[in-house]
N, C-alpha and C positions, 0 to 999 in steps of 0.2 A: 504494500500500500504506500509506504513512504517512498519507496523506489520509484513508483509510478508518478507520484506527485513531484518528486525531485526532477525526473526526466521532463515532465510537463513544464515545470518552471524554467528549466534550463533552455528549453526550446523558446519559451516566451521571452526569456532574457536575451537570447541570441537575436530573436526577431526585433526586440526593442533596441538593442545596440545598433542594428543595421537600419532600422526604419523610424525610430521614435525621435523626434526632434527635442522633446522635453526630457532633459537629463534626470529630472526628479522621478519620473515614472520608471526609468531604467534603474535608478538607484533603489527605489522601493522594491522592485522585483528582486534585485540582487540581495537586499536585506532579508526578504522572505525566503529566498533560496538558502542563504547562509543559515537561517534559523532551522530550516528543515534538515539541512545536512548535519547540523549540530545535534538535533533530535535523533537523527538516524544513528550517528556514532554513539550517542549516549545509550540508546537502546541496545545496540550491538555490544557495547562494553558490558552492560548489565547481563546480557545473555551469555557472553563469554565467561564472565566471572561466575555465574551460576553453574555453567557447565563444568568449569574447573573445580568448583567446590563439590559438585556431585561426584566427579571422577576421583577427587582426593578422598572423599568419604568412602567410596567403594573400595579403594585401595587400602584404606585404613581398616575397613571391616574384614577384608581378605587377610591382612596381616594378623589381626586379632584372632581370627579363626584358626590360624596355623600356629 
């Protein structure tokens, strides 16, 4: 979902850079895109951290059983 929105805004930004005479509009799109990208990476970091924690817990449980 975020990937799709990021792609959509990238296209909109590229179009704005090429065709929009008002820099403020291009700037606003750029800010929105930056926020989405930050949200995407924040979500990915949380998922990666959770996956690492689960893996570590599984390894810890295996060691405890042996």
